C-alpha positions in Angstrom: 1.5 -5.4 -17.5 4.0 -6.1 -15.1 6.4 -2.9 -14.4 9.8 -3.0 -13.7 11.1 -1.5 -10.0 12.4 1.8 -12.0 8.9 2.4 -13.6 7.2 2.0 -10.5 9.4 4.4 -8.8 9.0 7.0 -11.3 5.2 6.9 -11.2 5.4 6.7 -7.2 7.4 9.7 -7.5 5.6 11.6 -10.3 2.4 11.0 -8.6 3.7 12.0 -5.2 4.5 15.4 -6.8 1.5 16.1 -8.7 -1.1 14.8 -5.8 0.8 17.6 -3.8 0.3 20.5 -6.6 -2.8 19.9 -8.3 -5.5 21.4 -5.6 -2.9 24.1 -5.3 -4.0 25.2 -8.9 -7.8 23.7 -9.0 -6.9 20.4 -10.7 -9.0 17.6 -9.5 -7.8 14.6 -11.3 -3.8 13.5 -11.3 -4.3 10.1 -13.5 -4.1 11.8 -16.8 -1.0 14.2 -15.8 0.7 11.3 -14.6 0.4 9.6 -17.7 1.3 12.3 -19.8 4.8 12.2 -18.0 5.2 8.5 -18.6 4.5 9.3 -22.2 6.1 12.8 -23.2 9.4 11.5 -21.0 9.5 8.0 -21.8 9.2 7.0 -18.2 11.8 10.2 -17.5 14.7 8.8 -19.6 14.2 11.2 -22.5 17.2 13.8 -22.5 14.9 16.5 -21.9 13.6 14.7 -18.7 16.7 13.1 -17.1 18.9 16.1 -17.7 16.4 19.2 -17.4 13.4 18.2 -15.5 10.8 18.9 -18.1 8.9 15.8 -18.0 5.6 17.3 -20.4 8.0 18.4 -23.1 7.3 22.2 -22.3 8.3 24.9 -24.3 9.4 28.3 -23.4 6.7 30.7 -25.5 6.9 34.0 -24.7 6.4 34.2 -21.2 9.2 31.8 -19.8 11.7 33.6 -18.3 13.7 30.9 -16.7 16.7 28.8 -17.7 16.2 26.8 -21.3 17.6 24.3 -23.6 17.1 24.0 -27.5 16.2 20.7 -28.8 14.4 19.2 -31.8 11.1 17.5 -31.8 8.5 16.0 -33.7 5.0 17.6 -34.8 1.9 16.4 -36.2 0.7 19.6 -38.0 -1.0 17.4 -40.7 -2.3 14.2 -39.6 -0.1 11.2 -40.4 2.7 13.7 -41.1 5.6 14.5 -38.7 7.7 17.6 -38.7 10.6 18.0 -37.2 11.9 21.1 -35.7 14.0 22.6 -33.7 12.3 24.3 -30.1 13.0 26.1 -27.1 12.1 24.2 -23.9 11.7 25.0 -20.3 14.5 23.6 -17.9 13.9 22.8 -14.2 16.4 21.8 -11.4 14.6 18.9 -9.9 11.5 16.6 -10.7 9.4 18.6 -8.0 10.2 22.0 -9.9 9.4 20.3 -13.3 5.7 19.1 -12.1 5.1 22.2 -10.6 6.1 24.1 -13.8 3.7 21.8 -15.6 0.9 23.5 -13.1 2.1 26.9 -13.5 2.2 26.1 -17.4 -1.4 25.4 -17.8 -2.4 28.6 -15.5 -2.4 30.1 -19.4 -6.1 31.4 -20.3 -6.4 28.8 -22.9 -6.4 26.1 -20.2 -8.5 27.4 -17.7 -11.4 24.9 -18.8 -9.1 22.4 -17.3 -10.3 23.2 -14.1 -13.0 20.7 -12.7 -12.8 18.3 -14.4 -12.6 14.8 -12.9 -13.1 12.2 -15.5 -9.3 11.7 -16.7 -10.5 11.1 -20.5 -12.5 14.4 -20.5 -9.2 16.0 -19.1 -7.0 14.8 -22.2 -9.6 15.7 -24.5 -9.9 18.9 -23.5 -6.4 19.9 -23.2 -5.6 18.3 -26.8 -8.4 20.9 -27.9 -6.8 23.6 -26.0 -3.7 23.2 -28.2 -1.6 21.1 -25.8 -0.5 18.6 -28.4 -0.5 18.3 -31.9 -0.2 14.6 -32.0 -3.3 13.1 -33.8 -3.4 10.1 -31.2 -2.5 11.7 -28.0 -5.7 11.4 -26.1 -5.7 7.6 -26.8 -2.0 7.1 -26.3 -1.9 8.9 -22.9 -5.5 7.5 -22.1 -3.9 4.1 -22.8 -1.4 4.3 -19.7 -4.1 5.7 -17.3 -6.0 2.3 -17.8 -3.0 0.2 -18.6 -1.3 1.3 -15.3 -4.5 1.6 -13.1 -3.2 5.5 -12.7 -7.0 6.4 -11.4 -5.8 5.2 -8.1 -4.0 8.3 -7.6 -6.9 10.3 -8.4 -8.6 10.9 -4.9 -5.9 11.3 -2.6 -6.0 15.1 -2.7 -9.6 15.0 -2.0 -9.7 12.0 0.5 -6.7 11.5 1.7 -4.7 8.0 1.7 -7.8 6.1 2.3 -9.8 7.2 -0.7 -6.8 6.0 -2.8 -6.5 2.7 -1.0 -10.1 2.0 -2.2 -9.1 1.7 -5.6 -6.1 -0.4 -5.2 -6.2 -3.8 -6.6 -4.7 -7.0 -5.8 -2.6 -7.1 -9.1 -1.1 -3.4 -8.2 0.6 -4.9 -5.0 1.7 -8.5 -7.1 3.1 -5.9 -9.7 5.2 -4.6 -6.8 6.3 -7.7 -5.4 7.2 -9.2 -9.5 9.6 -6.0 -10.0 11.3 -7.0 -7.2 12.4 -10.5 -8.5 15.8 -11.5 -8.0 16.6 -8.7 -5.3 18.6 -10.2 -3.1 21.2 -10.2 0.2 23.8 -11.4 -2.6 23.5 -8.8 -5.0 22.5 -5.9 -1.9 19.2 -4.8 -3.6 17.2 -6.0 -0.7 18.4 -2.7 0.8 15.8 -0.6 -1.3 13.0 -2.6 0.5 14.2 -2.0 3.7 14.9 1.2 2.9 11.4 2.3 1.5 10.0 0.4 4.6 11.6 2.8 6.9 11.1 5.8 5.0 7.2 5.4 5.7 6.4 7.1 8.9 5.5 6.4 11.6 7.2 3.0 11.9 5.2 0.3 12.8 6.4 0.5 17.1 8.9 2.7 16.2 11.3 0.2 15.1 13.7 0.6 12.0 14.5 -2.5 10.1 18.2 -3.1 10.0 19.9 -5.1 7.2 20.7 -7.9 9.3 17.1 -8.2 10.5 14.7 -11.0 8.6 12.8 -8.8 6.2 10.2 -10.8 4.9 7.2 -8.7 6.2 9.3 -5.9 5.9 8.7 -6.7 2.1 4.9 -7.5 2.4 4.8 -3.9 4.1 6.9 -2.3 1.5 5.0 -3.6 -1.0 1.9 -2.4 0.6 3.4 1.3 1.1 4.6 1.4 -2.8 1.3 0.2 -4.0 -0.7 2.6 -1.7 -2.2 -0.1 0.0 -1.1 0.9 3.2 -4.6 1.6 4.8 -5.8 -2.2 3.6 -2.8 -4.2 4.9 -1.2 -2.0 7.4 2.9 -2.2 8.2 4.8 -4.4 10.1 8.2 -5.9 10.3 6.9 -9.0 12.6 4.6 -11.5 11.2 2.8 -12.6 14.6 2.7 -8.5 14.8 0.9 -8.3 11.6 -1.6 -10.9 12.4 -3.0 -8.5 14.9 -3.2 -5.7 12.6 -5.1 -8.0 10.5 -7.7 -9.5 13.0 -8.1 -5.5 13.4 -8.7 -4.7 10.6 -11.5 -7.7 10.1 -9.2 -9.5 7.2 -7.7 -12.2 8.8 -8.9 -15.9 8.3 -8.1 -18.1 11.0 -7.8 -21.7 8.7 -4.6 -22.8 6.6 -7.1 -25.1 4.7 -8.9 -23.0 2.7 -8.7 -22.0 -1.0 -6.9 -18.7 -1.4 -7.0 -15.8 -4.0 -4.5 -14.0 -5.7 -3.3 -10.9 -3.3 -4.2 -12.7 -0.2 -2.0 -12.7 2.4 -0.5 -16.1 3.6 1.1 -16.7 6.9 3.5 -19.8 7.6 4.5 -21.4 10.8 7.8 -23.9 10.2 7.4 -25.4 13.5 3.6 -27.1 13.1 3.3 -28.9 9.9 -0.5 -30.2 10.4 -4.1 -28.4 10.4 -5.4 -26.6 12.0 -2.1 -24.9 12.4 -2.5 -22.3 15.3 1.2 -21.8 16.4 3.4 -18.7 16.0 4.0 -17.1 12.8 7.1 -17.0 11.1 7.3 -16.1 7.9 4.8 -14.3 5.4 4.2 -13.6 1.3 1.5 -13.0 -1.0 -0.3 -15.3 -2.8 0.2 -14.7 -6.6 -2.0 -17.5 -8.3 -3.9 -20.8 -7.8 -4.2 -23.7 -10.0 -6.0 -27.0 -9.0 -4.5 -27.4 -5.8 -1.4 -25.9 -6.1 -0.7 -22.3 -4.7 1.8 -20.1 -5.7 3.5 -17.2 -3.9 5.8 -14.5 -3.7 7.6 -13.8 -0.7 10.5 -11.4 0.5 13.7 -13.6 2.2 12.7 -16.6 0.3 16.4 -18.1 0.6 17.5 -14.4 0.9 15.8 -13.1 -1.8 12.2 -12.2 -3.5 11.2 -15.3 -5.2 8.0 -17.7 -6.0 7.0 -20.6 -3.8 4.6 -23.3 -4.7 2.9 -25.1 -1.8 -0.1 -27.4 -1.8 -3.6 -26.0 -0.7 -4.1 -26.7 2.7 -0.5 -27.6 3.5 0.0 -28.5 7.4 2.5 -25.2 7.4 0.0 -23.1 6.4 -1.0 -20.5 9.7 -3.7 -18.7 7.8 -4.3 -15.9 5.4 -5.7 -12.3 5.6 -7.5 -10.8 2.6 -7.3 -7.2 2.3 -10.4 -5.2 0.8 -9.0 -4.4 -2.5 -10.8 -2.7 -5.3 -13.9 -4.3 -6.8 -12.7 -7.2 -9.6 -9.1 -7.3 -8.9 -9.0 -11.1 -8.2 -9.6 -11.2 -4.5 -13.0 -11.9 -2.9 -14.4 -8.8 -0.9 -17.9 -9.7 -0.1 -19.1 -9.9 3.0 -22.4 -11.3 3.4 -24.9 -10.4 6.0 -25.7 -13.2 8.7 -29.4 -12.7 8.6 -29.6 -12.7 4.7 -29.0 -15.4 2.1 -26.5 -16.2 -0.7 -27.5 -17.7 -3.6 -27.2 -21.4 -4.1 -27.1 -21.4 0.1 -30.4 -22.0 1.9 -31.0 -23.0 5.3 -32.0 -26.2 6.3 -35.7 -25.4 5.7 -35.6 -25.4 2.3 -37.4 -21.8 2.1 -34.6 -19.9 0.6 -34.3 -17.7 4.0 -32.9 -18.4 7.4 -34.8 -19.7 10.4 -34.2 -17.1 13.4 -36.1 -19.2 15.6 -34.2 -21.8 18.0 -34.3 -25.4 17.6 -32.2 -26.7 20.1 -29.8 -24.9 22.8 -26.1 -25.5 21.8 -22.9 -25.7 24.0 -19.5 -24.4 22.7 -16.6 -27.0 23.1 -13.7 -24.9 22.0 -12.6 -21.6 23.6 -11.7 -18.4 21.0 -14.6 -20.2 18.7 -15.0 -17.4 16.0 -18.7 -16.2 14.9 -18.7 -15.2 11.0 -21.0 -13.6 8.6 -21.7 -16.6 6.8 -20.7 -20.3 6.1 -17.5 -20.9 5.7 -13.9 -20.1 7.2 -13.1 -18.1 4.6 -16.1 -15.4 5.5 -15.7 -12.4 7.9 -15.8 -12.4 11.4 -18.2 -10.6 13.4 -17.6 -8.0 15.6 -18.5 -9.3 18.7 -16.5 -11.2 20.9 -15.3 -15.0 20.5 -17.1 -18.0 22.0 -15.6 -19.9 24.7 -15.8 -23.4 25.8 -19.3 -24.0 27.7 -20.9 -20.6 26.3 -24.6 -21.7 25.3 -26.2 -20.3 21.8 -29.8 -21.1 20.5 -29.0 -22.9 17.0 -31.7 -21.5 14.6 -30.9 -23.1 11.4 -28.1 -25.4 9.5 -26.2 -24.0 6.1 -23.3 -26.2 4.2 -20.6 -24.0 3.1 -18.9 -24.8 -0.1 -17.5 -27.9 0.9 -20.6 -29.3 2.2 -19.4 -28.9 5.8 -22.4 -28.0 8.1 -22.3 -24.6 10.0 -24.8 -23.5 12.7 -26.8 -20.2 12.0 -26.9 -19.1 15.8 -28.3 -16.5 18.2 -26.7 -15.3 20.9 -27.9 -13.4 24.0 -31.3 -13.7 22.5 -30.4 -10.8 20.2 -27.1 -11.8 17.9 -27.1 -13.8 15.3 -24.2 -15.5 13.1 -22.5 -18.6 12.1 -20.4 -21.1 14.0 -18.6 -24.4 12.6 -20.6 -27.2 13.7 -17.5 -29.2 14.9 -17.2 -26.7 18.0 -21.1 -27.1 19.1 -22.8 -29.9 21.3 -26.3 -30.3 21.9 -26.5 -28.8 25.8 -26.5 -31.5 28.1 -25.5 -34.3 26.0 -22.0 -34.9 27.7 -20.7 -33.9 30.7 -17.3 -33.3 28.6 -15.4 -34.3 32.1 -12.3 -34.4 30.4 -11.8 -30.8 29.9 -11.4 -30.3 34.1 -8.0 -32.1 33.7 -4.9 -30.3 34.1 -2.7 -30.0 31.6 -0.1 -32.3 33.4 -2.9 -34.8 33.1 -3.8 -34.6 29.5 -0.1 -34.6 28.6 0.8 -37.7 30.5 -2.5 -39.3 28.3 -1.5 -37.8 25.2 2.3 -39.8 25.7 0.3 -43.1 26.8 -1.1 -43.0 23.3 -5.1 -41.9 24.3 -5.5 -38.5 21.9 -3.7 -40.0 18.9 -1.5 -38.3 16.9 -0.4 -35.5 14.3 -3.4 -33.9 13.3 -6.0 -36.3 14.6 -4.5 -35.9 17.9 -4.6 -31.9 17.7 -8.3 -32.1 16.2 -9.5 -34.2 19.2 -7.6 -32.1 22.0 -9.1 -28.9 20.7 -12.3 -30.7 20.4 -12.5 -31.1 24.2 -11.4 -27.7 24.8 -7.8 -27.8 25.1 -5.3 -25.9 24.0 -2.9 -28.0 21.5 0.4 -25.8 21.8 0.0 -26.0 25.8 -0.4 -29.8 25.8 2.2 -30.4 23.4 4.8 -27.9 25.3 3.8 -29.9 28.5 4.2 -32.9 26.3 8.0 -31.9 25.4 8.7 -30.9 28.8 7.6 -34.4 30.4 9.5 -36.7 27.8 
């Protein structure tokens, strides 16, 4: 269920204070308490919550000596029958005091059995049995909020830090944040809320506070990560190319604009090149919301100076690549990483035995600088931790595996001990050709490009890179010579 920006703000604010005070009072689960606040206070909009910061319907009782307010309420003393009464409720000066007041309230002896409970439903069943609420559907109603709004992602922060929280964040959590910002624009000034959120998170990336006059597409991506609790998964930046560096460090960068993305993937664009492969400078960013057939729907900040959707075809030339955060399992994004020596169902080595051959068949020579080594066949799989291969490096080719698109990948041995997968397009049999063209200068090749030797468009780019040249360097020289 998509939440409004106001509802998300309420959850974030309440959750922060619940996580702050829960461990101080011996409570080990946060999600049911956040859900209680949502239900009891009607998202903080009830009069008792909005004016008196009582988000849990806490009555005064005989022990309360602080300020109070007399209000009407309904109790269900008999199942199915509501009785309207007037009672005195505790009043607080702020949201933080109201949340702290909840934990002070459950220090009453009858609630001592809540300490140590880690299961949200068990917590709710116990507090109901202890006499906290009279509603016969209280447990079901509150627990529905826990599951509907994925509140369990807040349960481990006090025990395990932000990283433990991030492990429970789903792709839909992040996308829901982006959806809540639809219509935020420079025209109505609401985009400033996104920039303010980004700037409130410390430390700031590179120590830079984003200005309202700056481009804010990546600020929006980062702010969504902040609000969803996914900073450990995504990182924060306000510059697209700098964010790519973070993605690479996290091992989630996919250097391929032609793959079929998944919801929650972060999409990077390079508007200066509309051909694939696109390895230019990233100058725009957003989230993949969905994929239908060959059409990608994204949500982006600063699209036409607003948060808005875009549709673009799979493999479009302007797509620079993707980052695939390691969201919680089952969130809509593929987080599996296949071991390089293992076998994935449906993909076996060329021997047909169901296992990969690890003995060298022939010696291969790398034909492109910066060729990545991956954990399995396919451009969407993870990149191995060792450095990429460069032109003229030699590897032992042990087996061949085809990816989901039928493209061949070589299973190679590096330095006689490391194994991984390399795109067959970037390996030739050692000694099968002198590759003498690679010895030519950038200017010589640029002149050949102008003369038409290297073709045009995507074909030119593919041929230049296969020969070991940097397409961007050659093209820059072409532009200089023309």
